[in-house]
C-alpha positions as CSV (number, residue, x, y, z in Angstrom):
1,M,-6.1,-17.6,22.2
2,A,-8.7,-15.5,20.7
3,S,-11.1,-17.0,17.9
4,W,-13.5,-14.8,15.8
5,E,-16.4,-16.6,14.3
6,P,-17.8,-14.1,11.6
7,H,-21.0,-16.0,10.8
8,A,-22.1,-16.0,14.4
9,D,-20.5,-12.5,15.2
10,K,-18.9,-13.8,18.2
11,L,-15.4,-13.5,19.8
12,F,-14.3,-16.7,21.8
13,I,-11.4,-16.5,24.2
14,W,-9.9,-19.7,25.1
15,D,-7.3,-20.4,27.9
16,L,-4.2,-22.1,26.3
17,K,-3.2,-23.8,29.6
18,T,-6.2,-25.6,30.1
19,C,-8.0,-25.3,26.5
20,E,-11.3,-24.3,28.2
21,L,-13.5,-21.4,27.1
22,E,-13.0,-18.3,29.4
23,R,-15.7,-16.3,27.8
24,A,-17.6,-15.3,24.8
25,C,-18.2,-11.7,23.4
26,T,-21.6,-11.5,21.8
27,W,-24.2,-8.8,20.6
28,D,-23.9,-6.5,23.5
29,N,-20.3,-5.6,22.9
30,M,-19.5,-6.8,19.6
31,P,-20.5,-5.3,16.1
32,R,-23.8,-6.5,14.7
33,H,-22.2,-7.5,11.3
34,S,-19.9,-10.0,10.0
35,A,-16.3,-8.8,9.8
36,Y,-14.9,-8.2,6.3
37,F,-11.2,-8.9,7.9
38,N,-10.3,-10.1,11.4
39,V,-6.5,-10.2,12.3
40,V,-5.2,-11.1,15.8
41,S,-1.8,-9.4,16.9
42,P,1.3,-11.9,17.1
43,S,1.2,-11.8,21.0
44,G,-2.7,-12.5,21.1
45,A,-3.4,-9.3,22.8
46,L,-5.1,-7.3,20.1
47,L,-7.9,-8.0,17.6
48,A,-8.4,-5.7,14.5
49,L,-11.8,-5.9,12.9
50,V,-12.9,-4.3,9.6
51,T,-16.8,-4.1,9.6
52,P,-19.3,-2.3,7.5
53,G,-19.7,1.4,7.9
54,E,-22.5,3.9,7.9
55,D,-22.6,3.9,4.1
56,D,-21.2,1.9,1.0
57,E,-18.3,4.2,0.9
58,R,-16.8,3.7,4.3
59,V,-16.0,0.8,6.7
60,L,-15.1,0.9,10.3
61,L,-11.6,-0.3,11.5
62,A,-11.8,-1.2,15.2
63,V,-9.0,-2.5,17.6
64,W,-10.1,-4.6,20.7
65,D,-8.3,-5.4,23.6
66,I,-8.6,-9.2,24.0
67,A,-8.2,-9.4,27.8
68,T,-10.9,-7.0,28.6
69,M,-13.0,-7.5,25.4
70,S,-13.3,-3.7,24.9
71,V,-12.6,-1.5,22.2
72,Q,-9.4,0.3,22.3
73,W,-9.9,2.7,19.4
74,Q,-11.8,2.7,16.1
75,T,-11.8,4.8,12.9
76,S,-13.6,5.1,9.6
77,I,-11.5,4.3,6.3
78,G,-12.5,3.8,2.7
79,A,-14.5,0.9,1.8
80,Q,-12.0,-0.3,-0.8
81,C,-9.5,-1.7,1.6
82,F,-7.3,-5.0,2.3
83,P,-6.7,-6.8,5.6
84,P,-4.9,-4.9,8.2
85,T,-1.5,-6.0,9.2
86,F,0.2,-5.8,12.6
87,S,4.0,-5.4,13.0
88,Q,5.7,-8.4,14.5
89,D,5.9,-6.8,18.0
90,G,2.2,-5.8,17.8
91,K,3.1,-2.1,18.2
92,L,1.9,-0.8,14.9
93,L,-1.1,-1.5,12.5
94,A,-1.2,-0.8,8.9
95,C,-4.0,-1.0,6.4
96,S,-4.2,0.2,2.7
97,Q,-7.5,1.8,1.5
98,E,-8.9,3.7,-1.3
99,D,-10.9,7.0,-0.5
100,K,-12.3,9.0,-3.2
101,S,-10.2,7.3,-5.8
102,V,-6.9,8.1,-4.0
103,V,-5.1,4.9,-2.5
104,T,-3.0,5.5,0.5
105,V,-1.4,3.2,3.4
106,L,-2.2,4.4,6.9
107,V,0.0,3.2,9.9
108,W,-1.4,3.6,13.3
109,D,-0.1,3.0,17.0
110,A,-2.0,-0.2,17.7
111,R,-2.7,0.5,21.1
112,T,-3.7,4.2,21.1
113,G,-4.9,4.5,17.5
114,Q,-2.8,7.5,16.9
115,L,-2.0,7.9,13.3
116,E,1.8,7.5,12.7
117,T,1.9,8.3,9.1
118,K,0.1,8.3,5.9
119,L,2.1,6.5,2.9
120,E,1.6,7.1,-0.8
121,G,3.0,5.7,-3.8
122,P,3.1,6.1,-7.6
123,D,0.3,3.7,-8.0
124,S,-2.2,1.7,-6.1
125,V,-1.1,-0.7,-3.3
126,G,-2.9,-4.1,-2.9
127,R,-2.6,-6.8,-0.5
128,D,0.3,-8.2,1.6
129,L,1.6,-5.4,3.7
130,L,4.6,-6.4,5.6
131,F,6.6,-4.5,8.3
132,S,10.2,-5.2,8.6
133,P,10.9,-7.0,12.1
134,N,12.8,-3.7,13.4
135,R,9.8,-1.7,12.0
136,E,12.0,0.7,10.0
137,T,10.4,-0.2,6.4
138,L,6.9,-1.4,5.2
139,S,6.6,-3.1,2.1
140,G,3.5,-3.8,0.0
141,L,2.6,-5.4,-3.4
142,D,0.9,-3.4,-6.2
143,R,-2.3,-4.5,-7.5
144,K,-1.1,-6.7,-10.1
145,D,1.3,-8.4,-7.6
146,E,4.3,-7.8,-9.8
147,R,6.1,-5.0,-8.0
148,I,7.1,-4.3,-4.3
149,L,6.8,-0.7,-2.9
150,V,9.1,-0.2,0.1
151,W,8.4,2.8,2.3
152,S,10.9,4.2,5.1
153,L,8.7,4.5,8.3
154,R,11.1,7.0,9.6
155,T,10.5,9.6,6.8
156,G,7.3,8.3,5.4
157,H,8.8,8.4,1.8
158,L,8.8,5.6,-0.9
159,Q,12.3,4.3,-0.9
160,Y,12.3,1.6,-3.6
161,I,10.1,0.2,-6.3
162,L,11.3,-3.6,-6.7
163,E,10.6,-5.3,-9.9
164,A,10.4,-9.1,-9.6
165,G,9.4,-9.7,-13.3
166,H,6.2,-10.4,-15.2
167,D,5.0,-13.1,-12.9
168,S,2.8,-12.7,-9.8
169,I,4.6,-12.7,-6.5
170,S,3.2,-15.4,-4.2
171,H,5.5,-14.9,-1.1
172,M,7.3,-11.7,0.5
173,R,9.6,-12.0,3.3
174,Y,12.2,-9.8,5.2
175,V,15.3,-12.1,5.7
176,K,18.7,-11.7,7.0
177,D,18.4,-9.3,9.9
178,N,16.2,-6.8,8.2
179,T,18.7,-6.1,5.4
180,T,17.2,-8.3,2.7
181,L,13.7,-8.5,1.2
182,C,13.0,-11.9,-0.5
183,A,10.1,-12.3,-3.1
184,V,9.0,-15.6,-4.8
185,T,7.2,-16.0,-8.0
186,P,6.1,-19.2,-9.6
187,N,9.4,-19.4,-11.4
188,T,11.9,-17.2,-9.7
189,L,13.5,-16.4,-6.2
190,V,14.6,-12.8,-5.9
191,H,16.6,-11.2,-3.1
192,W,17.0,-7.2,-2.9
193,D,19.4,-5.5,-0.6
194,L,17.4,-3.0,1.4
195,R,20.3,-0.7,2.1
196,T,20.8,0.0,-1.6
197,G,17.6,-1.2,-3.5
198,K,19.7,-3.2,-5.7
199,E,19.2,-6.9,-6.6
200,R,21.3,-9.1,-4.7
201,L,20.2,-12.6,-5.9
202,R,18.1,-13.9,-8.7
203,L,17.5,-17.7,-9.0
204,E,15.3,-20.0,-11.1
205,L,13.2,-22.3,-9.1
206,P,13.5,-26.1,-9.9
207,G,11.6,-27.0,-13.0
208,D,9.1,-29.4,-11.3
209,T,8.1,-26.8,-8.5
210,D,4.4,-27.0,-7.9
211,A,4.1,-24.5,-5.0
212,I,6.0,-22.6,-2.4
213,W,4.7,-23.2,1.0
214,L,7.0,-21.1,3.3
215,V,10.0,-18.8,3.1
216,L,11.9,-18.8,6.3
217,S,13.9,-16.0,8.0
218,D,17.4,-17.3,6.8
219,G,16.1,-17.0,3.2
220,S,15.6,-20.8,2.7
221,F,12.0,-22.0,1.7
222,L,9.8,-25.1,1.4
223,A,8.7,-26.1,-1.9
224,K,6.3,-28.9,-3.2
225,S,7.1,-30.5,-6.4
226,E,4.7,-32.0,-8.9
227,T,5.4,-35.5,-7.9
228,N,4.7,-34.5,-4.2
229,V,7.9,-34.2,-3.0
230,L,8.6,-31.6,-0.1
231,A,12.0,-30.0,-0.2
232,R,13.8,-27.3,1.8
233,W,16.0,-25.2,-0.4
234,L,18.7,-22.8,0.7
235,P,19.9,-20.1,-1.8
236,R,23.6,-19.7,-2.6
237,P,25.3,-17.4,-4.8
238,N,25.8,-20.1,-7.4
239,G,22.3,-21.7,-7.1
240,L,20.0,-23.6,-4.9
241,E,21.1,-26.1,-2.4
242,E,18.8,-29.0,-1.6
243,V,18.7,-29.3,2.4
244,W,16.5,-32.3,2.6
245,T,13.5,-34.0,0.9
246,V,10.3,-35.7,2.0
247,Q,7.9,-37.9,-0.1
248,L,4.4,-36.7,0.8
249,L,2.4,-39.4,-0.8
250,K,3.7,-42.9,-1.4
251,P,2.6,-44.5,-4.9
252,G,-0.2,-46.8,-4.6
253,P,-1.6,-49.5,-6.7
254,V,-3.0,-48.1,-10.1
255,P,-5.6,-50.2,-12.0
256,R,-5.1,-50.6,-15.5
257,S,-8.7,-50.3,-16.5
258,I,-12.3,-49.6,-15.4
259,D,-15.0,-51.8,-16.7
260,G,-12.8,-53.1,-19.1
261,E,-11.7,-49.8,-20.5
262,P,-8.0,-48.6,-20.5
263,I,-7.4,-45.6,-18.2
264,T,-4.7,-43.2,-17.0
265,M,-4.6,-42.4,-13.3
266,D,-2.9,-39.7,-11.1
267,R,-2.8,-39.6,-7.4
268,F,-3.3,-36.0,-5.8
269,V,-2.8,-34.2,-2.4
270,D,-4.9,-31.2,-1.8
271,F,-3.5,-29.0,1.0
272,H,-5.8,-27.0,3.4
273,V,-4.0,-25.6,6.3
274,L,-0.2,-24.6,6.2
275,L,1.3,-23.6,9.6
276,A,4.9,-22.7,10.9
277,S,5.5,-22.2,14.6
278,P,6.8,-18.7,15.6
279,D,10.3,-19.9,16.2
280,E,10.4,-21.6,12.9
281,R,11.3,-24.9,14.4
282,Y,8.1,-26.8,13.2
283,F,5.6,-26.9,10.1
284,V,2.4,-28.5,10.1
285,F,0.1,-29.0,7.3
286,T,-3.4,-30.8,6.8
287,A,-4.0,-32.7,3.5
288,T,-6.6,-34.7,1.6
289,T,-5.2,-37.5,-0.6
290,G,-6.9,-39.7,-3.5
291,E,-6.7,-40.5,-7.1
292,V,-8.2,-39.4,-10.2
293,A,-8.7,-41.7,-13.3
294,Y,-9.4,-40.6,-16.8
295,R,-11.1,-42.9,-19.1
296,K,-11.2,-41.8,-22.8
297,V,-14.8,-41.8,-24.3
298,E,-16.0,-40.7,-27.8
299,K,-16.5,-37.1,-26.9
300,G,-13.8,-36.4,-24.2
301,T,-13.0,-37.9,-21.1
302,V,-14.6,-39.2,-17.9
303,K,-13.3,-38.7,-14.6
304,Y,-13.4,-41.3,-11.4
305,W,-12.6,-39.8,-8.2
306,T,-11.4,-42.0,-5.2
307,D,-10.7,-40.2,-1.9
308,E,-8.6,-42.0,0.5
309,G,-9.1,-39.6,3.5
310,G,-7.3,-36.8,5.4
311,Y,-4.3,-36.6,7.5
312,N,-2.0,-34.1,9.4
313,R,1.9,-34.1,9.2
314,C,4.3,-32.1,11.1
315,F,7.9,-31.6,10.0
316,E,10.9,-30.4,12.0
317,I,12.1,-27.6,9.7
318,A,15.9,-28.0,10.3
319,T,16.0,-31.8,9.6
320,G,13.0,-32.6,7.8
321,R,11.9,-35.3,10.3
322,I,8.2,-36.3,10.1
323,G,5.8,-36.8,13.1
324,F,2.4,-36.0,14.2
325,D,-0.9,-37.7,12.6
326,G,-4.2,-36.7,14.2
327,P,-7.0,-37.6,11.9
328,G,-10.3,-35.7,12.8
329,A,-8.3,-32.7,14.6
330,F,-7.0,-29.9,12.6
331,P,-4.2,-27.6,13.5
332,I,-5.4,-24.1,13.7
333,M,-2.5,-22.2,15.5
334,F,0.8,-22.4,17.5
335,S,1.1,-20.5,20.7
336,P,2.9,-17.3,20.6
337,D,5.9,-19.0,22.4
338,G,5.9,-21.8,19.9
339,N,5.8,-24.5,22.6
340,R,2.2,-25.6,21.9
341,L,0.0,-26.5,19.0
342,V,-3.8,-26.1,19.2
343,L,-5.9,-28.7,17.4
344,K,-9.5,-28.4,16.8
345,S,-12.1,-30.9,16.4
346,Q,-15.9,-30.8,16.0
347,R,-16.4,-31.0,19.6
348,E,-13.3,-29.8,21.4
349,L,-10.0,-28.0,21.4
350,R,-6.6,-29.8,22.2
351,L,-3.2,-28.5,23.2
352,V,-0.2,-30.5,22.0
353,P,3.4,-29.8,23.2
354,T,5.5,-29.1,20.2
355,A,8.2,-31.2,21.5
356,S,5.9,-34.2,21.2
357,L,5.2,-33.5,17.5
358,I,8.2,-35.4,16.1
359,E,8.7,-39.0,16.3
């Protein structure tokens, strides 16, 4: 496992079998600047770093071989860029960049640095580049996050411009064996058929949806409601089917007054880490819970905060069964094979078999 610490400018290599630190790469052979972006390939073999360039108009993209801690290749790109993205098999690397007011998407062979294609569109491409699992198409959001541009990697041509509506797209995912692209906005779920570019499905999300956490490869998704209920929903032609629900926060005692004054009180959950295993069997999150009370005063309101503490939860995605509670240790990643979860505390790393996560 590779862990890049930008403030220390160090790359740490951990043995996932023993959780011991193998070695650290420091000043001698790493850039002497904090990285703007750092992305590890899905297999954990490569690390892409974007660091300052020779001037304000250029930055340096370098790809490191993690096993040897050596630079495989590097190139200079426009300073106005977004995080690079690896394909699922780690063979390709893409990055959108702006150079002399022209925005393009560059796609390289991740191992050799050979430029495979240069993609252009009708307007600027923003964040969230996404390869299809078969590496035949590449999708990216525009700067307003309202449209998806889809390119063919075989021809290098723009295939489709997909309109999700006037709301910003929060999630984008290839589903159903590369033939369908799914997008989620705060109010809507949309599926497009990538063989025709036509809309296949458009469904309204439940009215109390607060946040979409995860979109799965079968098209289902996990969503949290305003009442702190986590549900897995499966899109059907005639609507959404609720697969399971879990209450994330149990109601607690609510005082009726503070210092003799009437109040209103809400319980809250703040979520910090959201991870899914590569095989989509498990989903882990870290949360902080508490209460916030509002007391009316002459010129507004006064807030009283009570933090109850933090906790970790793991769900079996297929069934919604809950397990794993490790206070003081935070989940940071699943192993590439999905069989182990890495937990990090202030003093150590711990490796937990995923089979033991569920009660």
